[in-house]
C-alpha positions as CSV (number, residue, x, y, z in Angstrom):
1,M,260.8,203.2,162.4
2,P,258.9,204.7,159.4
3,S,259.4,201.4,157.5
4,L,257.9,199.5,160.5
5,R,254.8,201.7,160.5
6,L,254.5,201.3,156.7
7,S,254.7,197.5,157.1
8,R,252.0,197.6,159.8
9,K,249.7,199.7,157.5
10,R,250.2,197.3,154.7
11,L,249.4,194.3,156.9
12,L,246.3,196.1,158.3
13,H,245.3,197.0,154.8
14,G,245.8,193.5,153.5
15,G,243.9,192.1,156.5
16,L,241.0,194.4,155.8
17,V,241.0,193.4,152.2
18,L,241.1,189.7,153.1
19,L,238.4,190.2,155.7
20,S,236.3,192.1,153.1
21,L,236.8,189.3,150.6
22,V,235.8,186.7,153.2
23,L,232.7,188.7,154.1
24,A,231.8,189.2,150.5
25,A,232.2,185.5,149.9
26,L,230.0,184.7,152.9
27,A,227.4,187.2,151.7
28,A,227.5,185.7,148.2
29,A,227.2,182.2,149.6
30,W,224.3,183.3,151.6
31,L,222.5,185.4,148.9
32,I,223.1,183.3,145.8
33,P,220.6,180.4,145.6
34,L,221.9,176.8,145.8
35,P,221.9,174.9,142.5
36,A,218.3,174.5,141.3
37,R,218.8,170.9,140.4
38,L,219.2,170.0,144.1
39,S,215.4,170.3,144.3
40,S,214.6,168.4,141.1
41,P,211.7,166.0,141.5
42,H,212.7,162.3,141.9
43,S,211.3,159.3,140.1
44,V,208.2,158.2,142.0
45,V,208.8,154.7,143.4
46,V,205.9,152.5,144.5
47,E,207.1,149.7,146.7
48,Y,205.9,146.3,147.9
49,R,205.4,145.7,151.5
50,D,209.0,144.5,151.9
51,G,210.5,147.6,150.4
52,M,211.3,146.2,147.0
53,P,210.3,148.5,144.1
54,A,207.1,147.4,142.4
55,H,206.9,150.3,139.9
56,V,209.3,153.1,139.1
57,F,208.2,156.2,137.1
58,L,210.5,158.4,135.1
59,A,211.3,161.7,136.8
60,P,209.8,164.8,135.1
61,D,213.1,165.5,133.4
62,E,213.0,162.1,131.8
63,R,215.7,160.6,134.0
64,W,215.7,157.6,136.2
65,R,216.5,159.1,139.6
66,V,215.3,156.9,142.4
67,P,215.0,158.6,145.9
68,T,218.1,157.7,147.9
69,V,218.3,157.6,151.7
70,L,221.8,157.5,153.0
71,D,220.9,155.1,155.9
72,E,219.5,152.6,153.4
73,V,222.6,152.4,151.2
74,D,225.0,149.6,152.0
75,P,227.5,151.3,154.5
76,A,230.4,149.3,153.0
77,Y,229.8,151.0,149.7
78,V,229.7,154.4,151.3
79,Q,233.0,153.6,153.1
80,A,234.6,152.5,149.8
81,L,233.3,155.6,148.0
82,L,235.0,157.9,150.6
83,A,238.2,155.9,150.5
84,L,238.4,156.1,146.7
85,E,237.2,159.6,146.1
86,D,237.5,161.8,149.2
87,K,239.3,160.4,152.2
88,R,239.1,163.7,154.1
89,F,235.4,164.3,153.3
90,H,234.3,164.7,156.9
91,W,236.8,167.5,157.8
92,H,237.3,169.7,154.8
93,G,235.1,172.6,153.9
94,G,234.3,171.6,150.3
95,V,237.8,172.2,149.0
96,D,240.7,169.9,150.3
97,P,244.0,171.9,150.4
98,L,246.0,168.7,151.0
99,A,244.5,167.1,147.9
100,I,245.4,170.2,145.9
101,V,249.0,170.1,147.0
102,R,249.2,166.4,146.4
103,A,247.7,166.7,142.9
104,A,250.0,169.6,142.0
105,V,253.2,167.7,143.1
106,T,252.1,164.5,141.3
107,N,251.2,166.3,138.1
108,V,254.4,168.4,138.0
109,S,256.6,165.4,138.8
110,R,254.9,163.3,136.1
111,G,254.8,166.1,133.5
112,R,251.1,165.5,132.8
113,R,247.8,165.5,134.6
114,V,247.4,162.1,136.4
115,S,245.6,163.1,139.6
116,G,242.8,165.5,140.4
117,A,241.9,167.3,143.6
118,S,238.1,167.4,143.4
119,T,236.3,166.5,146.6
120,L,232.9,164.8,146.6
121,T,231.3,168.1,147.2
122,M,233.0,169.6,144.1
123,Q,232.0,166.6,142.1
124,L,228.4,167.1,143.2
125,V,228.6,170.7,142.0
126,R,229.9,169.6,138.7
127,V,227.0,167.2,138.3
128,L,224.4,169.8,139.3
129,E,225.9,172.6,137.2
130,P,228.1,171.2,134.3
131,R,230.7,173.6,133.0
132,P,233.7,173.4,130.7
133,R,236.9,172.1,132.4
134,T,238.7,175.4,132.8
135,F,240.5,177.2,135.6
136,T,237.6,179.6,135.9
137,S,235.2,176.7,136.2
138,K,237.4,175.3,139.0
139,L,237.2,178.5,140.9
140,I,233.4,178.6,140.6
141,E,233.1,174.9,141.6
142,S,235.2,175.6,144.6
143,F,233.0,178.5,145.6
144,R,229.9,176.4,145.1
145,A,231.3,173.5,147.1
146,A,232.1,175.9,150.0
147,Q,228.5,177.2,149.7
148,L,227.1,173.7,149.9
149,E,229.2,173.0,152.9
150,L,227.9,176.2,154.5
151,W,224.2,175.4,153.9
152,L,224.1,171.6,154.2
153,S,225.4,169.0,156.6
154,K,227.9,166.4,155.5
155,E,225.2,163.7,155.5
156,E,223.0,165.9,153.3
157,I,225.8,166.5,150.8
158,L,226.7,162.8,150.7
159,S,223.0,161.9,150.2
160,A,222.8,164.4,147.4
161,Y,225.9,163.0,145.7
162,L,224.5,159.5,145.9
163,Q,221.3,160.8,144.4
164,F,222.7,162.7,141.4
165,V,226.0,160.8,140.6
166,P,225.8,160.0,136.8
167,Y,225.7,156.3,135.7
168,G,225.3,156.7,131.9
169,R,222.4,157.6,129.7
170,N,219.6,158.9,131.8
171,V,220.4,156.9,135.0
172,E,221.3,159.0,138.0
173,G,222.0,158.0,141.6
174,V,223.3,154.8,143.2
175,E,219.8,153.4,143.9
176,A,218.7,153.8,140.2
177,A,222.0,152.3,139.1
178,A,221.8,149.3,141.4
179,L,218.3,148.6,140.0
180,A,219.4,149.2,136.4
181,Y,222.6,147.2,136.6
182,F,221.8,144.4,139.0
183,G,218.0,144.3,139.4
184,H,218.0,145.1,143.1
185,R,218.4,148.0,145.5
186,A,221.6,149.4,146.9
187,T,220.9,148.2,150.4
188,H,223.2,145.1,150.0
189,L,226.0,145.0,147.5
190,S,228.7,142.5,146.7
191,P,232.4,143.7,146.4
192,A,232.1,143.3,142.6
193,E,228.9,145.4,142.5
194,M,230.5,148.1,144.7
195,A,233.5,148.3,142.5
196,T,231.3,148.6,139.4
197,L,229.2,151.4,140.9
198,L,232.4,153.2,141.8
199,A,234.1,152.8,138.4
200,V,231.2,153.9,136.1
201,P,230.8,157.5,137.4
202,Q,234.5,158.2,136.6
203,N,233.6,157.9,132.9
204,P,229.9,157.1,132.6
205,N,229.6,157.5,128.8
206,R,232.3,154.9,128.1
207,R,231.6,152.5,131.0
208,F,227.9,152.2,131.5
209,P,226.7,148.6,130.8
210,S,226.6,147.8,127.1
211,P,228.3,145.2,124.9
212,E,230.6,147.9,123.5
213,N,231.7,149.1,127.0
214,A,232.0,145.6,128.6
215,A,235.8,145.3,128.3
216,R,236.5,148.9,129.4
217,L,234.1,148.5,132.4
218,K,235.8,145.3,133.5
219,V,239.3,146.8,133.4
220,A,238.1,149.9,135.3
221,R,236.1,147.8,137.9
222,D,239.0,145.4,138.5
223,D,241.4,148.4,139.0
224,V,239.1,150.0,141.5
225,A,238.6,146.7,143.3
226,Q,242.4,146.2,143.6
227,R,243.0,149.7,144.9
228,L,240.2,149.3,147.5
229,F,241.3,145.9,148.6
230,D,244.9,147.2,149.0
231,A,243.5,150.0,151.2
232,G,241.3,147.6,153.2
233,A,238.2,149.5,152.1
234,L,236.2,146.6,150.6
235,P,234.7,143.9,152.7
236,L,236.3,140.5,152.5
237,G,233.1,138.6,153.3
238,P,230.8,138.1,156.3
239,A,232.1,138.8,159.7
240,G,234.3,136.0,160.9
241,A,235.0,134.7,157.4
242,R,238.6,133.7,156.6
243,V,239.0,135.3,153.2
244,T,242.2,136.9,152.0
245,A,242.2,140.1,149.9
246,E,243.8,138.1,147.0
247,A,240.9,135.6,147.1
248,A,238.3,138.3,147.2
249,L,239.9,140.2,144.4
250,A,240.1,137.0,142.3
251,E,236.3,136.5,142.9
252,V,235.7,140.1,141.7
253,R,237.7,139.5,138.6
254,A,235.9,136.3,137.9
255,T,232.5,138.1,138.1
256,R,231.0,139.2,134.8
257,V,230.2,142.8,134.4
258,P,226.7,143.8,133.4
259,E,226.4,144.2,129.7
260,L,222.8,145.4,129.5
261,L,220.6,147.6,131.6
262,T,217.8,145.8,133.5
263,P,214.4,147.3,132.9
264,F,213.1,149.2,135.8
265,P,210.2,147.5,137.7
266,R,206.8,148.3,136.1
267,E,204.6,145.9,138.1
268,A,201.1,146.7,139.5
269,P,200.7,149.5,136.9
270,H,197.1,150.5,137.8
271,A,197.8,150.6,141.5
272,A,201.0,152.6,140.9
273,V,199.3,155.2,138.7
274,W,196.4,155.5,141.0
275,L,198.5,155.8,144.2
276,R,200.7,158.4,142.6
277,A,197.7,160.5,141.8
278,Q,196.3,160.0,145.3
279,R,199.6,161.2,147.0
280,P,201.0,163.9,144.7
281,G,204.4,165.1,145.8
282,R,205.4,161.8,147.5
283,A,208.5,160.3,145.9
284,R,208.4,156.9,147.7
285,L,205.1,155.1,148.4
286,R,205.4,152.0,150.6
287,T,202.3,149.8,150.0
288,T,200.9,146.8,151.7
289,L,201.0,144.9,148.4
290,D,202.7,141.5,148.5
291,A,204.9,140.8,145.5
292,G,204.0,137.1,145.3
293,A,200.3,137.6,145.7
294,Q,200.2,140.5,143.3
295,R,202.0,138.5,140.6
296,L,199.8,135.5,141.2
297,V,196.5,137.5,140.9
298,E,197.7,139.3,137.8
299,R,198.5,135.9,136.2
300,V,195.1,134.5,137.1
301,M,193.4,137.5,135.5
302,R,195.8,137.6,132.5
303,D,195.3,133.9,131.8
304,A,191.6,134.5,131.5
305,V,191.9,137.2,128.9
306,P,191.6,135.0,125.7
307,E,188.4,133.3,126.9
308,L,186.9,136.5,128.3
309,G,187.6,138.4,125.1
310,A,186.0,135.7,123.0
311,R,182.9,136.2,125.2
312,G,182.8,140.0,124.7
313,I,184.3,140.8,128.1
314,H,187.3,143.2,127.9
315,N,187.7,144.8,131.4
316,G,188.1,143.4,134.9
317,S,189.6,144.0,138.2
318,A,190.5,142.1,141.4
319,V,191.1,143.1,145.1
320,V,192.6,140.7,147.7
321,V,192.7,141.7,151.4
322,D,194.5,140.0,154.3
323,R,191.6,139.3,156.7
324,E,193.7,139.6,159.9
325,R,195.4,142.9,159.1
326,A,192.8,144.5,156.7
327,E,195.7,145.1,154.3
328,V,195.3,145.0,150.5
329,I,197.9,142.5,149.3
330,A,196.9,142.4,145.6
331,L,195.3,144.9,143.4
332,V,194.6,144.4,139.7
333,G,193.0,147.4,137.9
334,N,192.3,145.9,134.5
335,L,192.9,142.9,132.4
336,D,195.5,144.5,130.1
337,F,197.1,147.9,130.9
338,F,198.2,148.4,127.3
339,D,194.8,147.6,125.7
340,R,194.0,151.1,124.4
341,E,191.0,149.9,122.4
342,H,189.1,148.9,125.5
343,G,190.3,151.4,128.0
344,G,193.0,149.2,129.5
345,Q,194.5,152.0,131.6
346,L,191.2,152.7,133.5
347,V,191.5,151.8,137.1
348,G,188.8,149.3,137.7
349,F,189.2,148.7,141.4
350,A,188.4,152.4,142.1
351,T,185.6,152.8,139.5
352,T,182.0,152.6,140.7
353,R,179.8,149.9,139.1
354,S,176.4,148.4,139.9
355,P,177.1,145.4,142.3
356,G,173.9,143.6,141.3
357,S,173.0,141.2,144.2
358,A,176.4,141.4,145.9
359,L,175.0,143.5,148.8
360,K,172.3,141.0,149.7
361,P,174.4,139.4,152.5
362,L,174.6,142.8,154.2
363,I,170.7,143.0,154.2
364,Y,170.5,139.4,155.4
365,A,172.8,140.1,158.3
366,L,171.0,143.4,159.3
367,A,167.6,141.6,159.2
368,I,168.9,138.9,161.5
369,D,170.5,141.4,163.8
370,Q,167.3,143.3,164.2
371,G,165.2,140.2,164.7
372,L,163.2,140.8,161.5
373,A,163.8,137.4,160.1
374,G,165.7,134.1,160.6
375,P,167.6,131.9,158.2
376,E,164.9,129.2,158.4
377,Q,161.9,131.4,157.9
378,L,159.8,131.1,154.8
379,V,159.6,134.3,152.8
380,A,157.5,135.1,149.7
381,D,159.1,135.2,146.3
382,V,156.2,136.3,144.2
383,P,155.6,139.3,141.9
384,A,155.0,142.6,143.7
385,A,155.2,146.3,142.8
386,Y,156.6,149.2,144.9
387,G,155.2,152.2,143.2
388,T,156.6,152.1,139.7
389,Y,159.3,149.6,140.7
390,A,158.5,146.0,140.0
391,P,161.6,143.8,140.7
392,R,162.1,140.5,139.0
393,N,164.5,137.7,139.6
394,F,167.5,137.1,137.3
395,D,165.9,134.2,135.5
396,G,162.4,135.9,135.4
397,R,160.8,133.2,137.5
398,F,159.5,133.1,141.0
399,Q,159.5,130.3,143.6
400,G,156.6,131.2,145.8
401,L,157.7,130.4,149.4
402,V,161.3,129.8,150.1
403,R,163.6,129.7,153.2
404,L,165.4,133.0,153.6
405,E,168.8,131.1,153.8
406,D,168.0,129.5,150.4
407,A,166.8,132.9,149.0
408,L,170.3,134.3,149.7
409,S,172.1,131.3,148.3
410,Q,169.9,131.4,145.2
411,S,170.1,135.2,145.0
412,L,166.3,135.8,144.8
413,N,165.4,139.4,144.6
414,M,161.9,139.9,146.0
415,P,162.7,138.7,149.6
416,F,165.5,141.1,149.9
417,V,163.6,144.1,148.4
418,K,161.0,143.4,151.1
419,L,163.6,143.1,153.8
420,L,165.2,146.3,152.7
421,Q,161.8,148.0,153.0
422,R,161.5,146.9,156.6
423,I,165.1,147.7,157.5
424,G,165.0,151.2,155.8
425,V,167.0,152.3,152.8
426,E,168.7,155.2,154.7
427,H,169.7,152.9,157.6
428,F,171.2,150.4,155.0
429,L,173.1,153.3,153.3
430,G,174.4,154.4,156.7
431,V,175.8,151.0,157.4
432,L,177.5,151.0,154.0
433,R,179.1,154.3,154.9
434,Q,180.3,152.8,158.2
435,A,181.9,150.0,156.1
436,G,184.0,152.6,154.4
437,T,182.1,153.4,151.2
438,T,182.6,157.0,150.1
439,S,181.1,157.0,146.6
440,L,177.4,157.1,147.6
441,Q,175.3,160.1,146.8
442,P,174.7,162.2,149.9
443,D,171.2,163.4,149.0
444,P,168.5,161.8,151.2
445,G,166.0,159.8,149.1
446,H,168.4,159.5,146.1
447,Y,168.3,155.7,146.4
448,G,165.3,153.5,146.6
449,L,164.5,149.8,147.2
450,S,166.4,148.9,144.1
451,A,169.5,149.3,146.1
452,A,169.0,145.8,147.3
453,V,169.5,144.4,143.8
454,G,172.0,146.7,142.1
455,G,170.4,150.1,142.1
456,I,173.5,151.6,143.6
457,E,177.2,151.9,142.5
458,L,180.2,150.9,144.5
459,T,183.9,150.3,143.7
460,P,185.5,146.8,144.1
461,L,187.5,148.2,147.0
462,E,184.3,149.3,148.7
463,V,182.7,145.9,148.2
464,A,185.8,144.2,149.6
465,G,185.3,146.3,152.8
466,V,181.8,145.0,153.2
467,Y,182.8,141.3,152.7
468,L,185.8,141.8,155.1
469,A,183.3,142.9,157.7
470,I,181.2,139.7,157.1
471,A,184.4,137.6,157.5
472,N,185.5,139.5,160.7
473,D,182.3,139.1,162.7
474,G,180.5,142.2,161.6
475,R,183.5,144.6,162.3
476,A,184.4,146.9,159.5
477,R,188.0,148.1,159.3
478,P,189.4,150.7,156.8
479,L,191.3,148.9,154.1
480,K,195.0,149.7,154.4
481,L,197.0,150.1,151.2
482,L,199.8,152.5,152.2
483,E,202.2,152.4,155.1
484,E,202.0,156.0,156.3
485,G,202.8,155.6,160.0
486,Q,199.4,156.8,161.1
487,P,197.5,155.2,163.9
488,E,194.9,152.8,162.6
489,P,191.3,153.9,163.3
490,G,189.1,151.6,165.3
491,A,186.7,149.1,163.8
492,Q,183.1,150.0,163.1
493,V,180.5,147.5,164.3
494,L,178.0,146.9,161.5
495,F,176.2,143.9,162.9
496,S,176.7,141.3,165.6
497,P,179.1,138.3,165.4
498,G,176.1,136.0,165.5
499,A,174.5,137.6,162.5
500,A,177.9,137.4,160.7
501,W,178.2,133.7,161.5
502,L,174.7,132.9,160.2
503,T,175.4,135.0,157.1
504,R,178.7,133.1,156.4
505,R,176.9,129.8,156.9
506,A,174.3,130.8,154.2
507,L,177.1,132.0,151.9
508,S,178.9,128.7,152.3
509,L,176.1,126.6,150.9
510,K,177.3,126.9,147.3
511,D,180.5,125.5,146.1
512,R,182.6,126.8,143.1
513,P,180.4,126.7,140.1
514,D,182.8,125.3,137.5
515,F,184.3,122.4,139.5
516,P,182.3,121.6,142.7
517,A,184.3,118.5,143.6
518,R,187.7,120.2,143.3
519,R,188.2,120.5,147.1
520,K,188.0,116.7,147.5
521,L,190.6,116.1,144.9
522,T,193.1,118.8,145.9
523,G,192.8,119.1,149.7
524,L,192.1,122.8,149.4
525,P,190.4,124.6,152.3
526,S,186.7,123.9,152.3
527,R,185.4,127.0,154.0
528,V,184.7,129.6,151.4
529,H,181.7,131.9,151.8
530,W,181.0,133.9,148.7
531,K,178.3,135.6,146.7
532,T,177.9,136.7,143.1
533,G,176.2,139.7,141.5
534,T,175.0,140.5,138.0
535,S,173.8,144.0,137.1
536,F,170.8,144.8,135.1
537,G,171.3,144.3,131.4
538,H,174.4,142.0,131.8
539,R,176.8,144.8,132.2
540,D,178.6,143.8,135.4
541,A,179.6,140.4,136.8
542,W,180.8,140.2,140.4
543,A,182.1,137.5,142.7
544,A,183.1,138.4,146.3
545,G,183.9,136.2,149.3
546,S,186.4,135.0,151.8
547,G,188.6,132.0,152.4
548,P,190.5,131.1,155.6
549,R,193.0,134.0,155.3
550,H,191.8,136.3,152.6
551,T,188.9,138.3,151.3
552,A,188.7,138.8,147.5
553,V,186.5,140.6,145.0
554,V,186.5,140.1,141.2
555,W,184.6,142.4,138.8
556,L,184.2,141.8,135.1
557,G,182.5,144.0,132.5
558,N,183.1,146.6,129.8
559,F,183.9,150.2,130.6
560,D,181.9,151.4,127.6
561,N,178.9,149.6,129.1
562,T,178.6,147.1,126.2
563,P,176.5,144.2,127.6
564,S,177.3,140.5,127.1
565,V,175.1,137.6,127.9
566,H,178.2,136.0,129.4
567,L,178.5,138.7,132.1
568,V,177.0,136.5,134.8
569,G,178.6,136.6,138.2
570,A,178.6,132.8,138.9
571,D,179.8,131.8,135.5
572,A,182.3,134.6,134.7
573,S,183.7,135.9,137.9
574,G,183.0,133.0,140.3
575,P,185.7,130.7,138.9
576,L,188.3,133.5,139.0
577,L,187.4,134.2,142.6
578,F,188.0,130.6,143.6
579,D,191.2,130.4,141.6
580,I,192.6,133.3,143.6
581,L,191.4,132.2,147.0
582,E,192.6,128.7,146.5
583,A,196.0,129.7,145.1
584,L,196.6,132.1,148.0
585,G,195.0,129.9,150.7
586,P,196.9,127.5,153.0
587,R,197.1,123.9,152.1
588,G,196.0,120.8,154.1
589,R,193.2,120.4,156.6
590,L,192.5,123.5,158.6
591,E,190.4,124.0,161.7
592,D,187.0,125.4,160.7
593,A,186.9,128.8,162.4
594,D,183.0,128.7,162.1
595,A,182.8,125.4,163.9
596,V,182.3,127.2,167.2
597,V,179.0,128.9,167.5
598,P,179.1,132.5,168.8
599,S,178.0,132.7,172.4
600,E,175.4,135.3,171.6
601,L,173.4,132.8,169.5
602,T,170.9,130.6,171.2
603,Q,168.8,127.7,169.9
604,M,165.1,128.3,169.7
605,E,162.2,126.1,168.7
606,V,160.4,126.9,165.5
607,C,157.8,125.4,163.2
608,A,159.7,122.9,161.1
609,Y,157.7,124.1,158.0
610,S,157.8,127.9,158.3
611,G,160.7,128.7,160.6
612,H,158.5,131.0,162.6
613,L,157.7,130.6,166.3
614,P,155.4,127.6,166.5
615,T,151.7,127.8,167.4
616,E,149.8,124.9,168.9
617,A,148.9,124.0,165.3
618,C,152.5,123.3,164.4
619,T,152.9,119.7,165.1
620,Q,156.4,119.3,163.7
621,R,159.2,121.5,165.2
622,R,162.9,121.9,165.0
623,M,165.7,123.8,166.8
624,V,167.5,126.7,165.0
625,F,170.0,129.4,165.9
626,A,168.9,133.0,166.5
627,R,170.5,136.0,168.2
628,R,169.8,135.8,171.9
629,S,168.8,139.4,172.3
630,H,166.8,139.7,169.1
631,V,164.8,136.5,168.6
632,P,162.2,136.8,165.9
633,T,158.8,137.0,167.5
634,E,156.3,136.4,164.7
635,S,154.3,133.3,165.1
636,C,153.7,130.8,162.3
637,P,151.1,132.3,159.9
638,Y,150.7,129.2,157.8
639,H,149.3,126.5,160.1
640,Q,145.7,126.7,161.2
641,R,143.9,124.4,163.6
642,V,140.3,124.2,162.6
643,E,137.3,122.5,164.3
644,V,135.6,120.5,161.6
645,D,132.1,118.9,161.4
646,V,132.9,115.3,160.7
647,K,129.7,114.8,158.7
648,T,129.9,117.8,156.4
649,G,133.6,118.6,156.5
650,L,132.8,122.3,157.1
651,A,134.5,124.3,159.8
652,V,132.5,125.3,162.9
653,S,133.1,127.8,165.6
654,P,132.6,127.2,169.4
655,S,129.2,128.9,169.2
656,C,127.7,126.2,166.9
657,R,129.6,123.1,168.1
658,A,126.6,121.7,170.1
659,G,124.9,118.6,168.5
660,R,127.7,118.0,166.0
661,L,130.4,115.4,165.9
662,T,133.6,117.4,165.4
663,E,137.3,116.9,165.3
664,S,140.3,119.2,165.3
665,R,142.4,119.3,162.1
666,V,145.5,121.2,161.0
667,Y,145.6,122.9,157.6
668,L,148.1,125.0,155.7
669,S,146.9,128.4,154.7
670,W,149.1,130.5,152.4
671,P,148.8,134.3,152.0
672,A,146.6,135.7,149.3
673,S,149.6,136.9,147.4
674,I,150.9,133.4,147.1
675,R,147.5,132.0,146.2
676,R,147.2,134.6,143.4
677,W,150.6,133.6,142.1
678,L,149.7,129.9,142.1
679,V,146.5,130.7,140.2
680,D,148.6,132.6,137.6
681,Q,150.8,129.5,137.4
682,H,147.7,127.3,136.9
683,R,148.4,125.5,140.2
684,L,146.0,124.9,143.0
685,L,146.6,124.8,146.8
686,P,144.2,122.9,149.2
687,Q,142.4,125.4,151.3
688,P,140.9,125.1,154.9
689,P,137.2,124.3,154.7
690,S,134.7,127.1,154.7
691,Y,132.6,127.7,157.8
692,A,129.2,126.0,158.0
693,P,126.2,128.3,157.6
694,G,125.8,130.4,160.8
695,C,129.1,129.3,162.2
696,E,131.4,132.1,161.0
697,P,133.6,133.5,163.8
698,G,133.0,137.1,164.7
699,G,135.6,139.8,164.0
700,A,138.9,139.8,162.2
701,L,142.4,140.2,163.5
702,R,143.5,142.8,161.0
703,A,142.2,144.7,158.0
704,P,143.1,143.9,154.4
705,E,146.3,145.4,153.1
706,I,146.4,146.7,149.5
707,I,149.4,145.3,147.6
708,S,148.7,146.7,144.2
709,P,148.7,149.6,143.3
710,G,151.8,150.3,145.4
711,Q,152.2,153.2,147.8
712,G,153.0,156.4,145.8
713,Q,152.5,154.6,142.4
714,V,151.9,156.8,139.3
715,S,150.3,155.1,136.3
716,L,151.0,156.4,132.9
717,L,148.5,156.0,130.0
718,I,149.8,155.6,126.5
719,P,147.9,158.0,124.2
720,G,145.9,156.3,121.5
721,V,145.5,153.0,123.4
722,A,142.1,152.1,124.8
723,A,141.8,152.3,128.6
724,D,140.6,148.6,128.8
725,Q,143.9,147.6,127.3
726,Q,145.8,149.4,130.0
727,E,144.0,148.0,133.1
728,V,145.6,148.3,136.5
729,P,145.6,145.2,138.7
730,L,144.1,145.5,142.2
731,E,145.4,143.1,144.8
732,A,145.2,142.8,148.5
733,E,146.4,140.7,151.3
734,A,143.8,139.4,153.8
735,E,143.4,136.8,156.5
736,G,142.0,133.5,155.3
737,D,139.9,133.3,152.2
738,R,137.8,136.3,152.8
739,Q,135.5,138.0,150.3
740,L,136.8,141.4,149.3
741,T,134.8,144.3,147.8
742,W,136.6,146.9,145.7
743,F,135.5,150.6,145.2
744,V,137.1,153.3,143.0
745,D,136.2,156.9,143.9
746,G,133.3,155.6,145.9
747,A,131.8,153.5,143.1
748,F,131.5,149.8,143.4
749,L,133.9,147.9,141.1
750,A,133.9,144.2,141.9
751,S,133.8,141.5,144.6
752,A,136.3,138.7,144.7
753,K,138.1,136.3,147.0
754,A,141.3,137.6,148.6
755,D,143.4,135.4,146.3
756,E,141.8,136.8,143.2
757,R,143.0,139.8,141.2
758,V,140.6,142.5,140.1
759,W,141.3,144.7,137.1
760,W,140.3,148.4,136.7
761,A,140.4,150.5,133.4
762,P,142.0,153.8,134.6
763,S,141.3,157.4,133.6
764,P,143.5,160.4,134.1
765,G,143.3,162.0,137.5
766,T,143.8,161.2,141.2
767,H,141.7,158.3,142.3
768,E,140.9,156.8,145.7
769,I,140.9,153.0,145.8
770,L,139.1,151.2,148.7
771,V,138.9,147.6,149.6
772,S,136.6,146.1,152.3
773,D,136.3,142.6,153.6
774,D,133.2,140.8,154.6
775,R,133.6,142.0,158.2
776,G,133.6,145.7,157.2
777,L,137.4,146.2,157.7
778,S,138.9,148.3,154.9
779,A,142.0,149.9,153.5
780,R,142.5,152.9,151.2
781,R,145.1,154.0,148.7
782,T,145.5,156.9,146.3
783,L,146.6,156.3,142.7
784,V,147.6,159.1,140.3
785,V,147.0,158.4,136.6
786,R,148.6,160.6,133.9
787,E,148.8,160.5,130.2
788,R,152.3,160.0,128.9
789,R,153.7,162.9,126.9
């Protein structure tokens, strides 16, 4: 009986010791952190829209370790891995007792080590924490494996193994290996590829692809394949295929093993670098970029490098957007990523530059939408000053009166500066922000009227958003570049479909500049609406527009702001824009989407000459389109019907018609600003006849309007230069050919016709300028004159 009690005490003591060891092991497993390498950052992978890698970055530890998702790895490979390395993976706790017994028996019977007992979990520990191959190391690995099983699910352990398994040199993980060995992801693998990926980790330094390792790798691969085919663990082909294991093995043996590592994808470098910076911490970035479109646009830009370089142009970018989905399908950040001399790694599509005249179509559409102007209306293209701002056209010449539609097509500046003044600069900027621009300065009053012709800076991505809105009937949608699973925000309405349709019609008037007849010869789509822009000083050349399916923007310039006379939108960027749109566009005859007129447009009768509402003096008229709810209401100011004394040819009023033989005649009368410009050009315009003595009509419809000096203008005097050599021009707009009288600070200066310019020699100070017509109607303006310091 004493011996029985002693045995029970020993058993109890042993049980307590065992329980203490188990509790201590559990506490250690809970308190000791998991291997730090488990949380090592991955290689950042930027993907095309179809999931194929576009650009792979080295991980911070200088390894190629592509993020691996278990569900995206070929399941047949996973099945083969478990069959080869760890058949009981799903039920053991990190250490497989049966494998230990089997290995011990086999090794003892053979008299040498021929089989191991390491589970996948233990192999993962060995990869994460390399140690010498000793008995102590085995114990630590067993503990760590049990710890991993305690903390992680089987799927997480398997995913980690697939992520960190070594494949030679600095390649880790099955995804990185598939890319480096075969040039594609591990989502779909052939039996030969599976066997290769299973053979290399068994001895990665002696089996990774290289000419020296090719023979060893082939032997190992074929051996793995035979073992797996014998176990029925490798697929014999597609479902239903009648392929024997012997035939499948023969095909594997006939397949060459890879002898060189395939370079990791490094496409779309600017987009990849920029997106990685935009989304720090994200290891996989699925973009909307299309591989074919990206490569095509890169080739178009790359092919232009020799010619552009010879013309002093070293930087450029391109953006292409799918019109239907508002997705960016191609993004080129610069002409040559490796051109260090010219800042080749700067990301052009996200860099703000002056767009020149590229924003005029937006002003055009807004003016039509508000009923301020119509495409057929005549607008003045003559010199004018707005304070100290005196815009000029690109070629330095003016055209007088021109149709607004032609002014847009020819990119004239003055008409759009005047339209922007009527629309309002802040309203215009607000519409730009609605279109998705974020680079504008928020301070009110920061921008002036020069915003119409390039006095503003936008990125090519932002300009693409504006032109996408023009193509999509005035609806602006945020450009999509990343697939992030977020609900898409609604579209912002910038202007009406009718205004967009009329804008596209005006932008379609010009064909490609370098080969206008190309469409007829190639059958390429004919409907391309586009616009160019050239910034002040020839520093930026833009071309933006839309074809049947895509909207594109091309910018060329130099990031160090070096000018080039060849930086002209139509000549430099225009051909590249058409090359891109034509290469991506559909072939054959397409239905013209703009053939159907929007329902909100109506036809209205206008003066055939001026495009304004006709007066009874407009004898020739035509029908034009206008927005139904915002029809321009200004009557034709150019035609005048005048009652003329047949004998003298002078005009008469109703009060002095008696006793005279008169007839009604129609005359053209241009504004005084146009007449002054014609005089400066040494050109004359026939004027309506003057009134006969005593026949002048009473009253005037409106007072004169001072054009120069401009509102808020400050004149600076150059010290040492005589005042009469720094004269200020005084100009006014007045009805008809009235006589105007000018006063400065209450003192008479001069009298002149409305179409004549008066000059005044200024002196420092604040001066009041007054002009009065021959009916006593007047206008005033204050001019500040200072000496330049």
